[in-house]
C-alpha positions as CSV (number, residue, x, y, z in Angstrom):
1,X,168.3,40.5,109.4
2,X,165.0,40.1,111.2
3,X,164.0,42.9,113.7
4,X,160.9,43.2,115.6
5,X,159.2,46.4,116.9
6,X,157.1,46.8,120.1
7,X,156.0,50.0,121.9
8,X,153.6,50.6,124.8
9,X,152.4,53.6,123.1
10,X,149.9,54.0,120.1
11,X,152.0,52.7,117.3
12,X,150.4,55.7,115.2
13,X,151.9,58.5,117.0
14,X,154.7,60.2,114.7
15,X,157.9,58.8,116.4
16,X,156.5,55.5,116.4
17,X,155.2,55.5,113.0
18,X,158.6,57.0,111.7
19,X,160.5,54.2,113.1
20,X,158.1,51.6,111.8
21,X,158.7,53.1,108.4
22,X,162.5,53.1,108.7
23,X,162.8,49.4,110.0
24,X,160.7,48.2,107.2
25,X,162.9,49.9,104.7
26,X,165.7,48.1,106.2
27,X,165.2,44.9,107.6
28,X,162.6,41.7,107.7
29,X,160.1,43.3,109.6
30,X,157.8,41.8,112.3
31,X,155.7,43.9,115.0
32,X,154.0,43.4,118.2
33,X,151.7,46.5,118.8
34,X,148.0,47.4,119.8
35,X,146.3,50.4,118.5
36,X,143.7,50.0,121.8
37,X,142.9,52.8,123.9
38,X,144.7,53.5,127.0
39,X,147.8,51.7,128.1
40,X,145.8,49.2,130.8
41,X,144.5,47.7,127.4
42,X,147.3,47.9,125.1
43,X,149.8,46.4,127.4
44,X,148.0,43.3,128.0
45,X,147.9,42.5,124.6
46,X,151.4,42.9,124.0
47,X,152.6,40.9,126.9
48,X,150.1,38.0,125.9
49,X,151.9,37.9,122.2
50,X,155.2,39.2,122.8
51,X,157.1,36.2,124.2
52,X,156.2,34.0,121.4
53,X,158.1,36.3,118.8
54,X,161.1,36.8,120.3
55,X,163.1,33.7,119.6
56,X,162.6,33.9,115.8
57,X,164.1,37.6,115.7
58,X,167.8,38.9,115.4
59,X,167.3,42.3,116.6
60,X,164.9,44.5,118.7
61,X,163.5,47.8,118.7
62,X,161.7,49.1,121.4
63,X,159.8,52.3,120.7
64,X,158.0,55.0,122.9
65,X,157.0,54.3,126.4
66,X,158.8,50.7,126.3
67,X,160.6,51.0,129.7
68,X,159.0,47.7,130.8
69,X,159.3,46.1,127.6
70,X,163.2,46.2,127.2
71,X,163.9,44.4,130.6
72,X,161.1,41.7,129.4
73,X,162.8,41.3,126.0
74,X,166.2,41.0,127.8
75,X,165.0,37.9,129.8
76,X,164.8,35.8,126.8
77,X,167.4,37.0,124.6
78,X,171.1,38.5,124.7
79,X,170.3,39.8,121.0
80,X,170.8,43.8,120.4
81,X,168.2,45.7,121.6
82,X,167.5,49.3,120.1
83,X,165.6,51.6,122.6
84,X,163.7,55.0,121.8
85,X,163.9,56.3,125.2
86,X,162.5,59.6,124.3
87,X,161.7,60.9,127.9
88,X,162.4,59.8,131.5
89,X,159.1,58.3,133.2
90,X,160.8,58.6,136.5
91,X,161.1,62.6,136.0
92,X,157.9,63.0,134.6
93,X,155.7,61.1,137.3
94,X,157.7,62.5,140.4
95,X,159.3,65.8,139.5
96,X,157.1,67.2,136.6
97,X,153.4,65.7,137.1
98,X,154.4,64.8,141.1
99,X,152.2,62.0,141.2
100,X,154.3,60.5,143.6
101,X,157.7,61.1,145.4
102,X,160.6,59.6,144.7
103,X,161.4,58.0,147.7
104,X,158.1,56.1,147.8
105,X,157.7,52.7,146.7
106,X,156.4,53.9,143.3
107,X,159.2,56.2,142.8
108,X,161.9,53.6,143.8
109,X,160.3,51.2,141.6
110,X,160.1,53.9,138.6
111,X,163.7,54.5,139.1
112,X,165.1,50.9,139.1
113,X,162.8,50.2,135.9
114,X,164.2,52.8,134.1
115,X,167.8,52.4,135.0
116,X,167.3,48.6,134.2
117,X,165.6,49.6,131.0
118,X,168.9,51.7,130.2
119,X,171.5,49.0,131.1
120,X,169.3,46.1,128.9
121,X,169.6,48.5,125.8
122,X,172.4,48.3,123.5
123,X,171.5,51.5,121.6
124,X,169.6,54.3,123.0
125,X,168.0,57.0,121.1
126,X,167.4,60.5,122.7
127,X,167.4,63.9,120.9
128,X,169.7,66.2,123.1
129,X,173.3,66.1,124.4
130,X,171.9,67.4,127.9
131,X,169.6,64.2,128.1
132,X,172.7,62.3,127.3
133,X,174.4,63.9,129.9
134,X,171.8,63.6,132.5
135,X,170.9,60.0,131.9
136,X,174.6,59.1,132.3
137,X,175.0,61.1,135.3
138,X,171.6,59.8,137.0
139,X,172.0,56.0,136.1
140,X,175.9,55.5,135.5
141,X,174.9,54.4,131.6
142,X,178.0,54.9,129.3
143,X,177.7,58.1,127.1
144,X,178.7,55.4,124.3
145,X,175.5,53.7,124.2
146,X,173.6,57.0,123.6
147,X,172.7,58.0,119.9
148,X,171.4,61.4,119.6
149,X,168.5,61.3,116.8
150,X,166.6,64.9,116.7
151,X,162.6,64.5,117.2
152,X,160.7,63.3,114.1
153,X,157.3,64.2,113.3
154,X,154.4,63.7,111.1
155,X,155.6,65.5,107.7
156,X,152.7,63.9,105.9
157,X,150.3,65.9,108.1
158,X,152.4,69.2,109.2
159,X,154.1,71.2,106.4
160,X,154.2,74.9,104.8
161,X,150.7,75.8,103.4
162,X,149.5,79.1,102.4
163,X,146.0,79.7,104.1
164,X,143.8,82.6,105.5
165,X,145.2,84.2,108.7
166,X,143.6,83.2,112.0
167,X,142.9,86.6,112.9
168,X,143.3,90.3,111.5
169,X,145.1,90.9,114.8
170,X,149.0,89.5,115.5
171,X,148.3,85.8,116.6
172,X,149.9,83.8,119.0
173,X,149.3,80.2,119.2
174,X,149.8,77.4,121.7
175,X,149.3,73.8,120.9
176,X,149.9,71.2,123.7
177,X,148.5,68.9,126.5
178,X,148.7,71.3,129.2
179,X,150.9,70.0,131.4
180,X,153.2,71.3,134.1
181,X,155.9,71.2,132.0
182,X,154.6,73.8,129.4
183,X,153.2,76.0,132.3
184,X,150.5,77.3,130.4
185,X,149.2,79.8,133.3
186,X,152.1,82.3,132.4
187,X,150.5,82.2,128.8
188,X,147.0,83.3,130.2
189,X,148.8,85.8,132.5
190,X,150.6,87.3,129.7
191,X,147.5,87.7,127.7
192,X,146.0,89.8,130.4
193,X,148.8,92.4,130.4
194,X,148.3,92.2,126.8
195,X,144.7,93.0,127.0
196,X,145.1,95.6,129.8
197,X,147.9,97.6,127.7
198,X,145.4,97.8,124.8
199,X,147.5,95.7,122.4
200,X,145.9,94.1,119.2
201,X,147.0,90.5,119.8
202,X,145.0,87.4,119.8
203,X,145.8,84.2,122.0
204,X,144.4,81.0,120.4
205,X,145.2,77.6,123.0
206,X,144.8,74.6,121.2
207,X,144.6,71.0,123.2
208,X,143.6,69.4,126.5
209,X,145.3,68.4,129.5
210,X,145.3,68.9,133.2
211,X,146.2,72.9,133.3
212,X,143.3,73.3,131.0
213,X,140.8,74.1,133.5
214,X,143.1,76.3,135.3
215,X,143.6,78.4,132.1
216,X,139.9,78.6,131.7
217,X,139.2,79.6,134.9
218,X,141.9,82.6,134.8
219,X,140.5,83.9,131.6
220,X,136.9,83.6,133.2
221,X,138.3,85.7,135.8
222,X,140.4,88.1,134.1
223,X,137.3,88.6,131.2
224,X,139.7,88.2,128.5
225,X,138.3,88.9,125.1
226,X,141.9,88.0,123.5
227,X,141.9,84.3,123.8
228,X,140.1,81.6,122.4
229,X,140.3,78.1,123.5
230,X,139.9,75.0,121.2
231,X,140.0,70.9,122.3
232,X,142.1,68.3,120.9
233,X,142.1,68.3,116.9
234,X,144.4,65.9,114.3
235,X,147.3,67.1,113.0
236,X,145.9,67.5,109.6
237,X,143.6,70.3,111.2
238,X,146.1,71.3,113.3
239,X,148.3,72.3,110.2
240,X,145.9,75.1,109.2
241,X,146.4,77.1,112.7
242,X,150.1,76.4,112.5
243,X,150.3,78.1,109.3
244,X,147.5,80.7,110.0
245,X,149.1,82.2,113.4
246,X,152.0,84.5,113.4
247,X,154.4,82.8,116.1
248,X,153.9,79.4,117.9
249,X,154.5,78.9,122.0
250,X,156.7,76.5,123.6
251,X,157.3,75.9,127.2
252,X,157.6,78.3,129.9
253,X,158.9,76.1,132.9
254,X,162.2,75.5,134.9
255,X,163.4,72.0,136.1
256,X,165.5,69.3,134.9
257,X,163.3,68.1,132.3
258,X,162.6,71.6,130.9
259,X,166.2,72.2,130.4
260,X,167.0,69.1,128.7
261,X,164.1,68.7,125.9
262,X,163.1,69.9,122.8
263,X,159.4,69.7,122.0
264,X,157.4,67.9,119.2
265,X,155.5,71.1,118.5
266,X,158.9,72.9,118.2
267,X,159.8,70.9,115.4
268,X,156.4,71.4,114.0
269,X,156.6,75.1,114.1
270,X,159.9,75.0,112.1
271,X,158.6,72.5,109.8
272,X,156.1,75.2,108.4
273,X,158.2,78.0,108.8
274,X,156.9,80.0,111.6
275,X,158.7,81.4,114.4
276,X,158.9,79.7,117.8
277,X,158.9,81.7,121.1
278,X,160.1,79.4,124.1
279,X,162.1,79.4,127.4
280,X,165.7,79.6,126.8
281,X,167.2,76.3,127.8
282,X,170.3,74.4,127.9
283,X,168.6,71.9,124.9
284,X,167.0,74.6,123.0
285,X,170.1,76.8,123.0
286,X,171.9,73.5,122.3
287,X,169.7,73.3,118.9
288,X,168.7,76.6,118.3
289,X,170.1,80.5,118.2
290,X,168.0,83.1,119.3
291,X,166.7,85.7,116.7
292,X,168.2,84.0,114.2
293,X,165.7,80.8,113.8
294,X,164.1,80.7,117.3
295,X,163.0,83.7,119.8
296,X,164.0,83.0,123.5
297,X,162.9,84.4,126.7
298,X,165.1,84.7,129.6
299,X,162.7,83.7,132.3
300,X,159.1,82.5,133.2
301,X,158.0,85.9,134.5
302,X,154.4,86.9,132.3
303,X,155.6,90.7,132.0
304,X,158.8,89.2,129.9
305,X,156.9,86.9,128.0
306,X,154.5,89.9,127.1
307,X,157.2,92.1,126.2
308,X,158.7,89.8,123.8
309,X,155.6,89.3,122.0
310,X,154.8,93.0,121.9
311,X,158.4,93.0,120.4
312,X,157.5,90.7,117.7
313,X,154.2,92.1,116.7
314,X,156.1,95.6,116.1
315,X,158.8,94.1,114.3
316,X,157.1,91.8,111.4
317,X,160.5,91.6,109.0
318,X,162.1,90.1,111.8
319,X,159.2,87.6,112.4
320,X,159.3,86.8,108.5
321,X,163.2,86.4,108.5
322,X,163.2,84.1,111.7
323,X,160.5,81.8,110.3
324,X,162.3,81.8,107.0
325,X,165.4,80.7,108.7
326,X,163.4,78.3,111.1
327,X,162.4,76.2,107.8
328,X,165.7,76.3,106.5
329,X,167.0,74.9,109.6
330,X,164.5,72.2,109.4
331,X,165.6,71.2,105.9
332,X,169.1,71.2,106.9
333,X,169.1,69.5,110.5
334,X,165.7,68.4,111.6
335,X,164.0,66.6,109.1
336,X,163.0,63.1,108.9
337,X,165.2,62.0,106.4
338,X,168.1,63.7,108.2
339,X,167.3,61.6,111.3
340,X,167.0,58.5,109.0
341,X,170.4,59.1,108.0
342,X,171.9,59.4,111.5
343,X,170.0,56.0,112.8
344,X,171.1,54.0,109.1
345,X,174.9,55.1,110.0
346,X,175.0,54.9,113.8
347,X,172.8,52.0,114.4
348,X,171.9,50.0,111.7
349,X,175.5,49.8,109.7
350,X,177.0,48.5,112.9
351,X,174.1,46.0,113.3
352,X,174.8,44.7,109.3
353,X,178.6,44.7,110.3
354,X,178.3,42.1,113.0
355,X,175.8,39.8,111.0
């Protein structure tokens, strides 16, 4: 069977890399991708080449940020399309980042495009049951189309490793893109409370994004001595900090998207066997158990986060045990190997039956 892979995002990001490798192991493989910097350059490159490849293929796999690619392929063929949906572009733009309103022209177009892409796909890969429920309800899509596959990560670059601790103090790590979903200012407010209490706790913030300047301004305003900011870094460098810090932080925001997602950095944390501390949501509760393989806070109050961090600092055996359980959970249900087994059973086997 001949299969074509395409995506609008970089083909080298972890989820696209995983799918490309898996497809090459199972099919006669072709791809139309671009490694250019930015969507404005990648998309024209893909559009210029994709139509000429469609007619020679038996099946199509549309990777991350392929919302417009699924309807485009469907214009030319009735053959099966596998769609790695991952996240709602409409929700990100209208509700999370609030770049435009839902009832604006752009909002209505994004909603239509997202619905069309889901309607046109034969198999839709998402990572939580909560997201399946929301997409099915929001767009009227049959739940039979969805295949739940946990997030995959770059296991070659993120893995357990014995390293020198980042700090002699109890260390708390944030890794991310400072998007509204993560609500990083809450972390800065918690760091202030920690400093005011005189607790020996160090915060490390790694990444770049919309709320970075806000966080840096708050840290300067509060004259925080217990926090360090580092910019974007590749995963192979980031792996040291995942292993060197005591706990890793997730998201601390409410809303539909926050309630329906598990983060890449959550799985990164589990992969290295370090406890992950995040807001309790339906998606997180679906996948993990509080104080067994993860730690939850019940609300997004900085004081609540502070109290939980101090509690963990004072319970090293609990932190160690939950970290060990997190690694075990990763190996049993979150590994890339497990994801391949799900895809092969629930998608590839069905395609091959219909050859």
